[in-house]
C-alpha positions in Angstrom: 0.2 -14.7 12.4 -3.0 -13.5 14.3 -6.7 -11.8 13.2 -9.5 -11.3 14.9 -13.3 -12.9 13.2 -15.0 -9.3 13.3 -18.0 -11.3 10.5 -20.6 -8.4 10.4 -23.3 -10.7 9.2 -25.4 -11.9 13.1 -27.2 -13.7 11.5 -25.1 -17.1 11.4 -22.0 -18.5 12.3 -18.6 -17.8 10.3 -17.9 -20.8 7.8 -14.8 -22.6 7.6 -14.1 -24.2 4.4 -12.2 -27.2 2.4 -11.1 -25.1 -0.3 -11.5 -20.9 -1.4 -15.2 -21.2 -2.1 -15.6 -25.1 -1.5 -17.8 -26.4 0.9 -18.4 -25.8 5.3 -16.4 -28.3 6.8 -17.4 -26.1 10.7 -18.2 -23.1 11.8 -17.1 -20.1 14.1 -19.9 -18.6 15.9 -18.4 -14.7 16.9 -21.5 -13.5 17.7 -21.3 -13.6 21.4 -17.4 -13.4 21.8 -14.9 -12.0 19.6 -11.5 -14.7 18.5 -8.2 -14.3 17.3 -7.5 -17.0 14.6 -4.1 -18.2 14.3 -3.3 -18.3 10.1 -1.0 -20.1 8.3 -1.2 -19.3 4.5 -3.1 -17.5 2.1 -5.3 -18.2 -1.5 -6.6 -15.4 -3.2 -9.5 -13.7 -1.0 -8.8 -16.7 1.5 -7.3 -16.9 4.5 -6.1 -21.1 5.9 -6.7 -20.9 9.6 -4.7 -23.0 11.6 -6.5 -22.7 15.2 -9.3 -20.4 17.2 -9.4 -18.9 20.3 -11.9 -16.6 22.4 -11.2 -15.1 25.7 -13.8 -17.2 27.4 -11.4 -20.4 27.0 -8.5 -21.3 28.3 -6.7 -23.6 25.0 -7.4 -23.0 21.1 -9.2 -24.9 18.9 -6.8 -26.5 17.0 -8.6 -27.3 13.8 -8.3 -31.2 12.4 -7.0 -30.4 9.0 -6.8 -26.3 8.4 -10.3 -24.6 6.6 -10.3 -21.5 4.6 -12.5 -17.9 5.8 -12.6 -15.3 3.9 -11.0 -12.0 4.2 -13.6 -9.5 4.3 -14.8 -11.3 8.2 -10.9 -11.2 9.5 -8.6 -8.1 10.1 -7.0 -6.1 12.9 -7.3 -2.7 15.1 -5.0 0.1 14.2 -3.9 0.8 17.4 -2.5 4.1 17.2 -3.4 5.6 21.2 -1.2 8.7 21.0 -3.3 9.8 17.6 0.1 10.7 15.7 0.4 10.8 12.5 1.5 7.1 10.9 2.6 6.3 7.7 0.6 4.7 5.1 2.6 2.9 2.3 1.5 2.0 -1.2 3.9 -1.0 -0.7 5.2 -3.2 1.3 8.9 -2.5 0.5 7.7 1.0 1.9 8.1 3.1 -1.6 6.0 4.9 -3.5 4.0 7.4 -2.5 3.2 7.5 1.5 0.7 8.8 2.7 -0.1 10.0 7.1 -3.1 10.2 8.4 -4.3 10.3 12.1 -6.4 6.5 12.2 -6.8 5.2 15.7 -9.0 2.3 17.3 -11.0 1.2 13.8 -11.2 -2.2 12.7 -9.7 -2.7 9.4 -9.3 -6.4 6.7 -7.0 -7.2 6.0 -5.8 -8.3 2.8 -2.3 -9.5 2.6 0.8 -9.8 4.7 4.5 -10.0 3.7 6.5 -10.1 7.0 5.9 -6.3 9.6 3.9 -5.4 6.8 -0.2 -5.1 5.9 -2.1 -4.6 2.7 -5.3 -3.4 4.8 -8.6 -2.1 4.2 -10.5 0.6 5.7 -13.6 1.0 5.2 -14.8 4.2 6.6 -13.1 5.6 4.2 -12.6 3.4 1.1 -9.0 3.2 0.9 -6.3 0.3 0.8 -2.7 0.9 1.6 0.1 -0.8 3.9 0.7 -0.1 7.4 3.3 -1.6 9.5 2.6 -4.3 11.9 4.1 -2.3 14.7 0.7 -0.1 14.4 -1.7 -3.4 14.5 -3.6 -4.7 17.4 -5.2 -8.9 16.3 -5.7 -9.8 20.0 -9.5 -10.4 21.1 -8.6 -10.0 24.7 -6.3 -6.7 25.5 -5.8 -3.3 24.2 -2.5 -3.0 22.6 -0.4 -0.1 23.3 
C-alpha cells in the first residue's frame, strides 16, 4: 500500500528504524516536501517501508533494507469531494455498527489495513473506524476524485 508522510514535528526529519523502536537507520525530511511511502508490512505500531518518493523526484528512493516508521506520522486523506455521507465501519468485514459521516478532505492516520479496508484514526474527532479504500487518497502529487 502507499501512505503519506505527515510528521507533525517540524523541528526534525522523520526517523526510519531497523526494527520497531530500534536504532535509527536513516531519515526522511518531510518538512519541505510531501512524500508517498511504499508500505510492505506492519509490526505493532510500525509500518515497514520499502521506498519513498516526493513530487519533485524523478524516481523513488528504495531503501537497501526496508525500515520501520511509526504509524503516527503516516496516513491518508479521506477524499469525499461530493461531501456525501460515507459509511464508517466497526470492523474490516463490514459487520457490526455502521455510522455515516460527511467527512471530506481530512488527513487520518492509518492504524491497520485489510485488503480494501483501512483502520484509521481521525484526530480531530478522536475517533477510530474502518473505511473503504475507495474513499481514500494517498497521492502527494495529485488530488483524487
